[in-house]
Backbone bond lengths (Angstrom), bond angles and torsions (degrees), N, CA, C in turn:
res aa  C-N    CA-C-N  psi(-1)  N-CA   C-N-CA  omega(-1)  CA-C   N-CA-C  phi
1 M - - - 1.458 - - 1.527 109.60 -
2 R 1.313 117.14 120.18 1.468 120.22 178.59 1.525 109.28 -79.61
3 T 1.314 115.00 115.39 1.463 120.60 -177.25 1.521 110.08 -123.53
4 G 1.329 116.50 131.13 1.461 121.13 173.91 1.523 109.80 -103.79
5 I 1.318 116.15 159.75 1.470 120.66 176.78 1.527 108.67 -119.32
6 I 1.329 115.34 132.91 1.464 121.60 174.74 1.527 107.64 -113.44
7 I 1.325 116.30 118.76 1.461 120.52 177.63 1.531 108.13 -101.89
8 L 1.320 115.69 117.68 1.459 120.64 -177.99 1.532 109.39 -85.66
9 A 1.335 116.26 116.91 1.466 120.98 -175.85 1.524 110.66 -141.49
10 A 1.338 115.80 36.08 1.467 119.61 -171.78 1.522 114.23 -100.32
11 G 1.327 117.31 -9.19 1.470 119.96 -173.01 1.520 113.23 -70.65
12 S 1.336 114.88 163.28 1.474 119.67 -175.44 1.524 112.70 -94.77
13 S 1.353 118.06 0.40 1.477 122.12 179.94 1.530 110.27 51.78
14 S 1.335 116.69 47.00 1.468 120.21 -171.89 1.530 112.50 -59.99
15 R 1.344 117.38 -35.49 1.465 118.84 -178.51 1.524 111.98 -73.16
16 L 1.332 116.12 -23.53 1.460 120.25 -179.41 1.527 111.33 -88.22
17 G 1.350 115.91 -32.07 1.456 120.12 178.47 1.520 114.48 86.25
18 K 1.327 117.23 3.24 1.473 122.39 175.11 1.525 106.79 -155.96
19 P 1.330 118.37 161.37 1.474 118.86 -174.61 1.535 112.57 -67.63
20 K 1.327 116.06 112.67 1.469 118.50 -178.98 1.529 111.40 -67.23
21 Q 1.333 116.18 -22.83 1.466 119.48 178.05 1.536 111.04 -56.06
22 L 1.345 116.30 -27.60 1.472 121.60 -174.52 1.530 113.28 -99.82
23 L 1.327 117.77 1.50 1.468 119.67 179.27 1.525 109.57 -62.47
24 D 1.329 115.15 141.62 1.467 119.40 -178.77 1.522 110.20 -83.14
25 Y 1.330 115.24 131.69 1.458 120.47 173.12 1.529 107.77 -140.69
26 N 1.325 115.57 117.08 1.475 120.44 -177.62 1.524 112.85 54.04
27 G 1.342 115.75 39.72 1.462 119.58 175.18 1.518 115.34 80.41
28 K 1.348 116.70 5.05 1.470 121.03 177.05 1.520 107.88 -131.22
29 T 1.318 116.57 160.41 1.462 117.91 172.73 1.533 108.37 -72.35
30 L 1.324 115.61 158.01 1.470 119.67 176.16 1.523 110.58 -56.56
31 L 1.335 115.31 -42.75 1.466 119.06 -179.77 1.521 111.16 -63.71
32 Q 1.340 117.24 -41.41 1.468 120.33 -179.71 1.528 111.21 -62.05
33 T 1.331 116.30 -36.10 1.471 121.17 177.62 1.529 109.97 -57.93
34 V 1.341 116.03 -47.34 1.469 120.33 -178.60 1.530 110.19 -68.24
35 I 1.344 116.74 -42.25 1.471 121.17 178.51 1.529 110.47 -58.48
36 N 1.335 116.99 -47.19 1.472 120.46 -177.77 1.522 111.85 -59.04
37 E 1.331 116.02 -43.36 1.470 119.07 -178.80 1.533 110.77 -69.00
38 A 1.320 116.46 -36.91 1.478 119.91 177.64 1.528 110.57 -64.48
39 L 1.345 116.04 -42.80 1.467 119.95 -178.95 1.523 112.45 -69.96
40 A 1.328 116.89 -19.89 1.471 120.37 179.29 1.533 111.65 -76.68
41 T 1.325 117.01 -12.05 1.469 120.70 177.36 1.526 109.52 -86.82
42 D 1.330 115.90 178.93 1.471 119.97 174.93 1.526 111.33 -90.05
43 C 1.319 116.98 6.28 1.475 120.54 -175.48 1.521 110.84 -74.19
44 K 1.323 114.89 137.16 1.468 121.09 176.86 1.520 108.06 -148.89
45 P 1.299 119.02 142.97 1.466 127.58 -6.06 1.531 111.43 -78.62
46 V 1.337 115.58 166.14 1.467 121.54 169.08 1.526 106.36 -107.95
47 I 1.322 114.44 115.64 1.476 121.39 -176.65 1.525 108.62 -107.70
48 V 1.320 116.77 132.70 1.463 120.78 174.64 1.529 107.40 -112.57
49 V 1.333 115.68 120.25 1.469 120.07 -178.84 1.529 108.96 -96.90
50 L 1.329 115.39 117.53 1.463 121.93 179.63 1.527 110.32 -109.72
51 G 1.336 115.20 160.00 1.466 120.44 178.24 1.510 109.18 -151.03
52 A 1.355 116.55 -88.49 1.468 120.79 175.45 1.526 108.86 -62.94
53 Y 1.323 116.78 142.06 1.478 122.35 179.62 1.538 112.33 54.95
54 A 1.314 117.12 28.40 1.475 119.90 -171.30 1.525 112.85 -55.16
55 Q 1.328 116.58 -46.26 1.475 119.39 -175.97 1.521 111.01 -64.07
56 E 1.331 115.00 -47.28 1.465 120.79 -178.61 1.537 110.91 -59.68
57 I 1.323 116.24 -43.28 1.467 120.40 -178.61 1.526 110.41 -71.22
58 A 1.328 116.69 -43.25 1.475 120.26 179.80 1.530 110.58 -60.66
59 D 1.329 116.86 -40.06 1.465 120.74 -179.12 1.525 111.91 -60.02
60 Q 1.331 116.25 -30.89 1.468 119.40 -178.09 1.528 113.12 -92.44
61 H 1.311 116.95 -1.74 1.473 119.61 -176.68 1.522 110.95 -132.82
62 R 1.314 114.19 53.34 1.473 117.55 177.21 1.519 107.59 -85.03
63 H 1.301 116.27 115.47 1.460 119.87 -176.78 1.519 109.08 -148.38
64 N 1.312 115.48 133.24 1.475 119.48 -177.94 1.518 113.28 -59.76
65 G 1.324 115.88 -29.69 1.463 118.40 -172.28 1.510 115.21 -79.66
66 I 1.336 117.70 -10.08 1.468 118.62 -175.80 1.530 111.59 -113.89
67 N 1.318 115.10 153.34 1.464 121.20 171.62 1.515 107.09 -110.64
68 V 1.317 116.53 125.33 1.463 120.25 178.87 1.523 109.27 -95.74
69 V 1.319 115.26 130.30 1.466 121.81 176.40 1.528 106.61 -117.97
70 I 1.324 116.99 129.19 1.471 120.37 177.03 1.530 108.58 -95.38
71 N 1.315 115.50 120.44 1.456 120.90 176.68 1.531 108.89 -91.66
72 Q 1.317 115.62 101.58 1.475 119.61 -178.74 1.528 111.61 -65.06
73 S 1.323 116.74 -21.60 1.473 120.54 -177.88 1.525 111.97 -98.71
74 W 1.338 117.73 24.63 1.464 120.87 -172.99 1.526 112.88 -56.15
75 K 1.358 116.65 -28.94 1.471 118.88 -178.60 1.524 111.54 -64.11
76 E 1.319 116.42 -19.97 1.475 119.51 179.63 1.517 111.89 -73.63
77 G 1.341 117.75 -16.58 1.462 119.61 176.24 1.517 114.68 114.52
78 M 1.325 113.23 -176.36 1.469 121.05 -170.10 1.525 113.96 -60.38
79 G 1.329 115.90 -36.92 1.471 119.08 -179.65 1.515 111.52 -55.74
80 S 1.324 116.50 -40.97 1.468 119.95 -177.88 1.531 111.10 -66.87
81 S 1.342 117.10 -30.85 1.466 120.08 178.85 1.526 111.86 -74.52
82 I 1.339 115.74 -36.84 1.472 119.39 175.55 1.532 109.27 -61.90
83 V 1.337 115.83 -44.84 1.474 120.53 179.62 1.535 110.27 -61.91
84 A 1.338 117.12 -43.66 1.474 120.63 -179.32 1.531 110.98 -61.70
85 G 1.330 116.44 -44.86 1.465 120.02 -178.92 1.516 112.78 -68.90
86 L 1.336 115.66 -45.78 1.466 119.75 -176.28 1.523 111.55 -69.27
87 S 1.333 117.42 -39.63 1.470 118.15 -179.12 1.526 110.57 -64.60
88 T 1.339 117.30 -33.33 1.472 120.83 176.05 1.528 110.59 -65.62
89 I 1.327 116.64 -44.52 1.476 120.45 179.76 1.526 110.67 -62.13
90 V 1.330 115.75 -48.22 1.473 120.38 -176.36 1.525 111.01 -62.27
91 K 1.338 115.67 -39.58 1.466 120.23 -177.52 1.540 111.55 -66.15
92 N 1.333 115.90 -37.63 1.465 119.62 -171.93 1.519 115.23 -103.29
93 N 1.340 117.87 -6.12 1.475 120.11 -175.64 1.516 109.67 -138.33
94 S 1.320 115.45 82.98 1.466 119.06 -174.30 1.528 112.03 -65.45
95 E 1.335 116.92 -22.08 1.466 118.98 -175.15 1.533 112.97 -90.72
96 I 1.329 117.51 4.15 1.472 120.23 -176.64 1.529 110.15 -66.89
97 E 1.332 116.35 135.24 1.470 121.06 -176.70 1.514 113.10 -109.18
98 S 1.329 115.88 -23.39 1.461 118.90 178.88 1.524 109.19 -158.55
99 I 1.332 114.55 162.79 1.476 119.39 175.79 1.518 108.95 -132.61
100 I 1.323 113.97 154.29 1.463 120.47 172.17 1.523 106.73 -116.40
101 I 1.326 115.83 128.61 1.466 121.17 176.38 1.525 107.93 -99.20
102 A 1.329 115.86 125.12 1.463 122.03 178.91 1.525 108.43 -125.63
103 V 1.330 116.24 167.52 1.466 120.46 177.64 1.526 109.29 -121.93
104 A 1.329 114.95 164.24 1.472 120.06 -170.22 1.513 114.05 -84.48
105 D 1.343 118.43 -4.76 1.470 117.39 -171.34 1.527 114.62 -121.71
106 Q 1.332 117.25 20.26 1.468 118.81 172.42 1.537 107.64 -93.09
107 A 1.317 115.11 92.93 1.473 121.12 -169.41 1.523 113.14 -65.06
108 F 1.332 117.55 -21.10 1.465 119.77 -174.84 1.518 113.02 -99.68
109 I 1.305 117.06 12.98 1.462 119.12 -179.68 1.524 109.85 -67.29
110 K 1.329 115.04 141.94 1.467 121.46 178.86 1.526 108.78 -130.96
111 K 1.307 114.15 160.90 1.469 120.94 176.04 1.534 110.53 -48.44
112 R 1.330 115.89 -41.38 1.482 118.82 -175.93 1.524 112.01 -63.29
113 N 1.360 117.98 -27.73 1.468 118.82 178.68 1.525 110.88 -63.48
114 F 1.330 116.12 -38.54 1.470 120.14 175.98 1.533 110.30 -69.26
115 N 1.344 115.27 -46.47 1.469 119.41 -177.25 1.524 112.20 -64.89
116 N 1.350 116.91 -34.05 1.472 120.26 178.62 1.522 111.45 -62.89
117 L 1.338 116.65 -36.21 1.469 120.34 178.38 1.525 110.17 -63.04
118 I 1.335 115.75 -44.89 1.470 121.03 -178.32 1.533 109.91 -65.69
119 A 1.346 116.05 -43.28 1.469 120.14 -179.49 1.528 110.62 -62.65
120 K 1.333 116.43 -42.31 1.467 120.63 -179.09 1.526 110.84 -66.65
121 Q 1.324 117.09 -35.16 1.469 120.43 177.67 1.526 110.18 -63.43
122 K 1.347 115.00 -45.42 1.477 119.04 -179.40 1.529 110.56 -64.62
123 E 1.321 115.50 -38.87 1.466 121.04 -175.66 1.530 111.42 -70.19
124 T 1.342 117.34 -39.67 1.472 120.22 -172.29 1.520 113.48 -101.06
125 G 1.350 116.79 -22.17 1.461 119.37 -175.06 1.520 113.43 75.79
126 K 1.340 117.34 -0.82 1.469 120.08 177.60 1.528 108.57 -69.87
127 K 1.332 115.38 151.17 1.465 118.71 -172.39 1.529 113.77 -99.92
128 I 1.338 117.10 -3.28 1.471 121.14 172.72 1.528 107.24 -131.43
129 I 1.313 116.66 124.53 1.469 120.92 177.25 1.531 107.62 -124.79
130 A 1.324 116.02 117.06 1.473 120.83 -177.83 1.526 109.86 -109.98
131 S 1.322 115.49 162.73 1.462 120.93 174.50 1.520 108.54 -89.62
132 S 1.323 116.22 143.16 1.466 118.70 177.44 1.528 110.08 -117.58
133 Y 1.328 114.42 137.54 1.465 121.74 178.98 1.527 108.09 -163.64
134 N 1.330 115.74 151.49 1.478 121.41 176.20 1.532 112.64 46.36
135 E 1.320 116.53 43.37 1.470 122.36 177.93 1.525 114.10 58.77
136 T 1.334 115.56 26.97 1.471 119.22 174.03 1.526 107.96 -139.57
137 I 1.314 116.08 175.41 1.463 119.43 174.84 1.522 108.81 -126.06
138 G 1.328 115.49 150.34 1.461 118.51 -178.17 1.508 112.31 -173.66
139 T 1.321 115.33 -148.43 1.464 121.75 -175.54 1.521 110.77 -79.41
140 P 1.326 116.56 157.19 1.460 125.84 -9.22 1.527 111.44 -67.93
141 V 1.324 114.78 147.94 1.458 120.58 -178.97 1.523 109.60 -134.43
142 L 1.318 115.11 137.03 1.473 121.16 -179.60 1.529 109.81 -101.38
143 F 1.323 115.68 135.57 1.464 122.25 173.50 1.522 109.09 -124.12
144 K 1.322 116.78 128.48 1.468 119.74 169.16 1.524 108.28 -71.91
145 K 1.323 115.64 163.47 1.470 117.88 -171.81 1.520 114.15 -67.09
146 D 1.328 117.01 -12.76 1.473 120.82 173.21 1.537 111.29 -54.97
147 Y 1.335 116.52 -24.99 1.460 120.52 -176.26 1.526 113.60 -104.53
148 F 1.321 117.04 4.12 1.471 118.84 -179.07 1.528 111.11 -59.74
149 E 1.325 114.98 -40.64 1.467 118.65 -177.70 1.536 111.02 -61.04
150 A 1.342 115.88 -44.51 1.472 120.47 179.13 1.531 110.43 -63.36
151 L 1.326 116.67 -38.82 1.471 120.47 179.89 1.527 110.78 -66.76
152 L 1.317 116.10 -39.03 1.472 120.12 -178.84 1.535 112.31 -69.98
153 L 1.321 116.60 -13.25 1.472 120.48 178.16 1.531 112.46 -93.91
154 L 1.346 116.88 -0.89 1.470 119.10 -179.95 1.519 110.08 -62.03
155 K 1.323 114.25 144.58 1.471 119.71 -178.47 1.524 109.35 -124.17
156 G 1.328 115.15 143.64 1.459 121.77 168.52 1.513 115.73 50.42
157 A 1.329 115.27 -130.71 1.463 121.51 -172.90 1.521 111.98 -77.50
158 E 1.318 116.63 -5.47 1.458 120.66 -176.92 1.534 109.07 -72.04
159 G 1.324 115.62 112.22 1.463 119.07 174.97 1.512 109.00 -80.91
160 A 1.324 116.17 -160.75 1.470 120.13 -176.94 1.526 112.42 -87.55
161 K 1.340 117.42 -0.72 1.486 120.90 -176.81 1.526 112.09 -54.35
162 N 1.348 115.83 -39.65 1.471 118.72 -178.04 1.520 111.78 -62.73
163 I 1.324 116.02 -34.43 1.468 119.85 178.74 1.534 109.19 -67.04
164 L 1.339 116.03 -38.63 1.474 119.57 178.05 1.530 109.77 -61.13
165 K 1.327 115.50 -42.59 1.480 119.28 -179.02 1.527 110.72 -68.47
166 Q 1.318 114.85 -42.86 1.466 120.35 -174.27 1.530 112.40 -65.95
167 Y 1.333 116.38 -34.43 1.469 119.92 -175.76 1.526 111.21 -117.05
168 S 1.336 115.79 42.97 1.466 120.01 -174.24 1.530 112.69 -60.12
169 E 1.337 117.09 -24.05 1.478 118.88 179.84 1.538 111.53 -71.86
170 D 1.328 116.95 -15.92 1.470 121.09 -179.17 1.537 110.37 -107.52
171 L 1.349 115.34 20.18 1.466 120.66 -172.16 1.523 110.99 -115.90
172 E 1.324 115.05 135.18 1.469 121.57 170.12 1.520 106.84 -125.58
173 T 1.329 117.00 164.12 1.471 119.48 179.11 1.522 111.18 -130.71
174 V 1.321 114.65 156.92 1.463 121.83 170.05 1.529 107.12 -127.15
175 V 1.320 115.72 147.42 1.466 119.45 -178.04 1.525 109.97 -77.09
176 F 1.329 115.78 133.80 1.474 122.91 173.17 1.527 104.51 -122.43
177 E 1.349 114.98 98.08 1.460 119.59 -164.72 1.521 115.26 -53.60
178 R 1.316 117.75 -45.63 1.466 118.08 -178.34 1.532 111.42 -110.77
179 G 1.319 115.03 28.99 1.464 120.45 -177.80 1.513 114.03 -66.45
180 G 1.328 116.51 -22.54 1.461 119.74 -178.38 1.516 113.56 -77.62
181 I 1.340 116.08 -6.07 1.467 119.22 -179.26 1.523 108.52 -90.24
182 D 1.319 115.59 101.97 1.464 119.51 175.21 1.528 107.55 -128.81
183 I 1.309 116.13 171.46 1.461 120.18 -169.80 1.527 110.31 -115.93
184 D 1.333 115.74 108.95 1.466 119.65 176.93 1.524 112.51 -115.44
185 T 1.350 116.17 -24.67 1.471 120.17 -175.31 1.526 109.67 -134.31
186 E 1.313 115.01 169.16 1.472 121.10 176.43 1.533 110.40 -59.73
187 T 1.329 116.35 -37.39 1.470 121.25 178.46 1.523 110.65 -61.95
188 D 1.349 116.50 -44.24 1.473 120.58 177.51 1.527 110.11 -57.34
189 Y 1.325 115.00 -43.70 1.468 119.51 -177.30 1.526 110.46 -66.60
190 N 1.337 116.46 -42.81 1.465 119.83 179.07 1.523 111.78 -62.27
191 H 1.330 116.07 -37.96 1.477 120.57 175.90 1.523 110.17 -61.81
192 L 1.320 115.38 -44.15 1.464 120.70 -178.65 1.532 110.34 -60.07
193 I 1.333 116.13 -46.34 1.476 121.14 -178.07 1.540 109.61 -65.61
194 S 1.331 116.99 -40.48 1.463 119.33 -176.86 1.530 111.99 -70.75
195 R 1.325 116.71 -19.42 1.470 120.84 179.77 1.517 113.53 -76.21
196 R 1.332 117.10 -18.05 1.460 120.20 -168.99 1.518 112.13 -56.40
């Protein structure tokens, strides 16, 4: 199954006041942590969608294995970044069968989190596989190409959550133990550092 990964990294980190994509964690940026784990899988292409601070972030993440897409409409929200990443994949990779959407601030993501989604898809035949943590479901999430059209219609701040709700009968989940730990504020970041 040809699977691409889209890493959403376009937000302005308004609650943090500085680009969280560039926060240091274990000697790497948060974004680099996610990129490294994505590149460790067999998934191709790996697309990183940038928006706010795009130049600054791109300058620190020059890597042959990734394709950077700049979402000029990033202020409209996550939906616009999903559309920017997916439309690039669809245009350049006609053989792609599924995509995984990930975010730049899940510091504990591992290669196995991506691989578990693919394994669960093969095992169940379901066309949407989401990660479950803290009594919710979210990223990373795999969509078979049956849902590309719905994803490309996302608008503004609307992420893919509505699609998960709308097609719950076609949804399976895999546990991502520390998936609920993401970084939105200085307090979140301090907690992350103190946990090391």
